[in-house]
N, C-alpha and C positions, 0 to 999 in steps of 0.2 A: 575417530578422527575429529579434530577440532572443526567446528563449523565457523570458519573465518568469515566475518563480515557478511553474514546472510541478510542482515538488516542493520542499517546504521542508526544508532540511538540519537535522540534529540535532547537528551538531558543537558542543561546548560553547563553543569559542572564538568561533564565529560567533554563537551565541545571546547571548553576554555582551558582544559588542562595544559595543553601545550604552551599557552601564553603565560602561565603562572610564573615561570622563571625567566621570562624575557625582559622584565623591567628592572633588572638588577639582581645581584646574587643575595643581597641582604635588604633589610628594611622591615618595618612593621605594617602588617595589614590592619591590625586592630590593637589598641592600647587600653589596658584596664588597670585598676589598682591592684588586682590580683596577679597581673603579669601581662605580657604582650604576646600576640600571635604574629609570628614572622612569616615572610613569604616562603622561606624554606620549609617551615612547619606545615603551612598550607599545601605546598607542593608535595611534600612527602605523604601527607594523608590522602590527597587526591590520587597520587601515584599508586598507593597501596590499594585504594578502593576501586579505582577506575583505570589504572595505568595500562594494563595489558590490552584491554579492549580498545582504549583510545589510541594506543600506539599502532595497533592493527589498522584502525580507521585512517589515521594520519598517513601511514606508510602507503596503504593501498590508494588513498586519495591522490597522493603525489605520483605514484607509479601509473595509475590509470589515466590521470589528467595529462601526463606527458605522452601517452601512447594513443589515446583515443580522443575524439572530438564530439561534442554535443552542441547543437545549435540553441539559440535563445528560444526558438519556436518549440523545440523538443522540451526544454526546461519548463516553459510556460505550461505546456500540456501536462507534464508530469506533476507540476504543482497543483493544477486543477484536479487531477486524479487523486492526489493525496487529500486535498480539501474535501472532495466528494466522499472519499473513503472514511476519513477520520472526523470530519465536521468540526464541531466546537472544541474537540480535544486538541486541535492545533493552535487554538487562539492563545495559549500560554507561551508560544514560541514566536520569535520575531520572523518577519518575512524573509530575512536573510538566512536564518537557520533552516526554514522550510525549503528555501531555494537551494541551499547547499545540499540538503538531504536528497532533493529531487535530482540534482546534477550527479551526485555520487551514485545513486541507484541506476541512472542511465549509463554511466561509465562502466559500472559493474556488469550491467546487462549486456553491453557491447562486448566486453571481454568474455563473458560466459557463452554468448551465442556465436562467437567468432567462428568456431569450427563445426557448428551444427549444420548439417545438410538437410535440405528440404526438396523433395521431388515435385515435378509438375503434377503428377497423379495425386499426391497428397493435397496439393493446393486446390485442384479442381474439385476433389471430394469435399474439402472444407467449404468451398464456395457453395456447392450444391446444398449443403446442410445448414448454411449460415442464415440466421434470421436477424434482420436489422433491429436496432434498439427501439423500444417503445417507452412511452411516458404514461404512467398509470397512477391511479389513486385507489385507496381501499378503506374499508371500514372493518375493523377487527373486533369481534365480540366472542363471548365465551361459549354460547350454545347455539344450536341450529335453529331453534324456534325464534330467538331474537334476530338472527340473521334473516330468516324468512319474513319477519315483521318489517324489518328495515327495507328489504327488497320490495315488499308490497308498497310501502310509502314512496319509494323512489319511482315505482311504476305509476303511481298516482300523481307524480309531479313534484314531490318534495326535493329540495336542493341537497345534492350530495354533500357539499361542504358543511351544511348545517347539521346534517345527521352524523357526519364524521366527528365534528367538534363535540356533539352531544353524547355520542355512544361509543366511539372507538376506544379500544384499549391500547392503542398505539399512540401514546401522547405526543411524540415528536411529529408524526405525520398529521395527527388530528388537528394540531394548531395551524396547519397549512391546508385544511380541507381534505385531509387524507392523502395529499400528494406525496408520491414516492420518488418523483423525479424520473430521469431516464435510466434504463437498465437494459442489459443484454440478456440473451437466453443463457440460462444456467446460473445466473446471479441470485435468483430467489430459490426457495425450497421447491422441490420437483412439482408438487401438486399446484402450488401457486403459479409457477412458471408455465406449466402446461395449460392451465386455464387462461392466463393472461394473454399468451401469444395466440390463442385461438380467437380472441375477441376482435371485432371490428372497432374502428374509432367511434367513441361515444357509447358503444354497447356496454351494458351492465351485466355482469355474470350472475348466475344462480349462486347460492351459498357454496363456498369452497372450504373444505376442512383441511387443515394442516396441524402440525404439532403445536402451533401457537394458538389455535382456536379456529373460529369460522370467519371467513372473509367474504365481503362483497367487493368486487373489483370492477373498475371502469378504466378502459384505455382511453386516454385523451388525445394522444398523438402517436404517429408511427413514422419512422424514417423510411425513405425509399431505399430499396436495395440497389446499390451501384453496380456497374458492369464489372465483369471479372478483371479486365485490364485496369480499371480505376482502383480496384481493391487489392490488386496483386501484391503490392509492397506490404500492406497491412496484414494480409493473409500469411505471407511468409514469416513476418514477425510473430504473429500469434502462434503459429505452429512451432516455431523455434522455442518460444516461451513455454509451450505445453510440454516440450521435451526436457526441460530443465528439472533436475533433482539435486539432492545434496551432493551426490557423487560428482555430478557434472560441475557444480560450483567449486567443489574442493579441487578437482583437477585443474580447472581454469586458474584458480588463485595460486596453486602451486607452480603452474607454468609462468604466470606473471612474476612471481617472486624470483624464480630461477633466472629468468631473462633479465631482471632488474639487478641481480647480484646484491641482494640485501644483506647487510652485515649489521648486527645489533651490538652496540658498544657498551651498553649498560648491562652489567652482569645480572641484575635483578630481572631483566627481560630476555635473558639468553635463550629461553625455550619458547618464546612467544610465537615464532613462526615455524616451529617444528610440529609435525603431525604427532599424534599419540603413539604411533608405531615407532617413530624415530626416538621419541622421549623414552620409551620402554627399553630400547636397546642400550641406553647409556647406563 
């Protein structure tokens, strides 16, 4: 089965494909002594390279925007999550492109989770096992002895941020004193996760080994665990998201296409919204 719109691309060429032919059917994009590049030529090349994927994105964007709503608050939170996940990699895209991606993902999420059911028992079990986010920093080195030496210096009063900058093999966090920001349980590798969530605020761990090397970890802040009633909406959302797989997404997108009565007019894209099974029967 085709994995329709599992994640929307941010490539500028893809995003702008639909606009290529909207400024007139003819005209030159570039002129040279060797010949000109017309709008039609540019459109055809972009259509060949990115057309099917972009058509999917544009169609689903229209369908889902017409049927589901997302608030500015939801979009802002989604943008912040993308920035936290991808960091500097997003800087090559405009704020509007990132905002559009965030909105599209939220719309798709609402469509996919629409028919997923969550029981009260599941929610209460989730709450019992839930650990609030923590903020931590670390120093990553290659061997245990170096980690022990650094721990000893910290115990003697050395500044964590200074030793992180001097010794850590994690260059991105080292520049910020080893700071890893806020993260939830399960976001780090198991050994790191287990050690970090056992620490009290300001407590420094003994050396912790992972596949990346040896870590010295310090938790700098912890969020308070809210009441069940306060967290109920977020818990339901998280459980629904955990139940999503490729088959769930596929079925949801097929449902949305069927209800929207999509008809593709361009023969080059006639199979774009057909599953592999449907295509094989032709």
